[in-house]
N, C-alpha and C positions, 0 to 999 in steps of 0.2 A: 251363650252367644259367641264367645271367642272360639269354641270348638268348631262351630259352623263356619266361621271365617277362615280357619286354618285348614279345613278339610279340602282336599283337592277336588276340582270339578270333575264331572264325568269325562270331559274331553281330556283333562290332564291324566286321569286314571287310564284311559284308553291309550294315550300316548305312551305312558310308562309301560303298559302291557306290551305294546308293539316293540319298544326298545329292549325290554327284557327278553322277548322271544328272539329278536335279532342278535342280541349279545350271545345267547346260547347257540343260535344257528350258525353264526359265522365261525365260532370256534369248532363246531362239529363238522361243518362242510366247507369251510373256507369262504373267502370273499365272493368268489364266483360260483360257488356250489349251491347257493340259495338265492332265489329271486324275490322280488317284492311280493308277487302273488303268493309264493310259498309262505313267506313270513306272515302276511295278512291272514292266510288260511289257518296257519298254526295258532295265531292269536284269536281265532274265532271271528274274524272280520272280513268284510268284502274288500276286494282289490281296489274298488273305486274310492274307498274312504282314505286311501293312503295320503293323497295330496292335501287333505284337510289337516294333516299332521306334519308333513315334511315337504320341503321344496324339491327334494330329489332323493334318489337312492343313495347318493354320496352323503347327503346330510344325515340320513338314517345310519349309514355305516360309521360315521364319525361319532354319533351318539352311542351306537352299540359298542364301539371300542371303549369309550369313556365308561359306560356302564359295566362292561366286562372287567375292566381294570379296577373299578371301584369295588365291585362285588368280590373279585378275587383277592384284592388287597385287604379288604375287611376280614375275610375268612382267614387269611394268612396272619394278620395282626392279632386276631382273637386267639389263634393257636399259640403264637409267640408269647403273648401276655400270660396265658395259662401256664405254659411251660417255664417261663421266667419265674412266675410265682411259686412253682414247684422246685426252684433252685437251679435250673439250667441257665447257661449263658444265653444271651440274646442271639448270638450267631448260631450256636448249636440248635436252638429252637427254630430259627429261620431255615437253616439247611434241612433239618429233619422234616419240617412241614413242606417246604418247597419240593424236596426230592423224595417225599413219601410215596409209598406204593399206590396210594389213592390217586395220585396225579396220573399214573399210567393209564387208568381206565376212564378218568373223568375229564375227557377232552373238552366237553361242552361247558364244564364248570371250572376248568383249570385256568392256568395262566394264559392270558390273551397273547402275550408276546411269544411264548413258546408255540402257541397254536398258529400264529399268523405272520410272524416276522419274515419268513422266507418269501411270502407272497406280497408283502407290503410294497416293495419297490415297483410292482406292476400296477399299482392302483392310481387313482386320480391324485392330484396334488394335495387336496384337502385331506384325503384318507392317509396318504403318505405322511403328511405333517402330523396328524394325530397319532399315527403309528410310531413316529419318532418320539413324540411326547410320552407315549406309553413306555418305550424303551428307557428313556431318561428317568421316568418315574421308578422303574424297577432298579435301575442303577443306584438311584438315591436311597431306595429302601435297603438295598444291600449295603451301601456305604454306612447307613445308620446302624445296621446290625453287626458289622465287622468290629472286631476289637480295634481300639483307637489307633494302635500302631500300624494297622493293616488297611486303613481306610483308603489308601492310594491304590489298592488292588481291586476296587469295586467293579471296574469294567471287566477285568479278567474273571473275577468270581461270577459276575452276572453271565458272562458268555459261557462259563462252565456249567452253571445251573441250567440255563435255557437249552444249551446244546445237549446236556445229559437227558433232559426230558424228551427232546426231539428224537434222539437216538434210542432211548429206552422204549418209546412208543413204536418206533420202526421195528425194533427187535421183538417187542411184545413178550408176554408171559414171563417165564422164569429168567430168561436171558435179560429182559428189560429190567426186572427187579434186581438182578445181580449187578447190572451196570449202575443202577441208582445207589445200591448199597456201597459199591466200591467208590463211587464219586463222593458220597457223603463222608465216607471214611477218609478219603484223601483230602477233602476240603478241611475237615476238622483237624486232621493231623497237621496240615500246613498252617492254618490260620489260628487255631486255638493254641497250638504249641508255640507259635511265634509270639503270641500275646503273653504267655506265661514266662517265656525266656527273656522277653524284652523288658 
């Protein structure tokens, strides 16, 4: 009986499907690259059903940002936990996961901040506010991963991580992978070394 009570309704399942499609679509094509009709079609639904789930396109974008951040954060955390269990420092595990070669090609599954931050200022107030929350969330995740003596550098490290992903994607291929490798090396040299010397 309790299983039946906890199971999401068909409407909730449909809502979640739309948000999941939108979370991938906005990272793949940008805020303005995908319309409501496209998202509903990709979700296997009719355009007319959209307003049964969302007040507006902006409401969907806010939820899509939240979902993309949650999904990306969960995947990153899973990687970090596994690498820590294998003896790596939390910071090394975080940097290796965030700046891994897989991020280069997985735009629609990668970090939502790296995919969308440059476009966020041009969005509605609600979407901008959610974008800002996503930036602060990644800064906090970086702060938690940094060695304790370097926690004050969280904003700078975050900017380096996000910028490296954006530039590597712009370069693509071997050049992009090389940039990620150099950035990983520099971050680890700077912040892991400072934690051991301090």
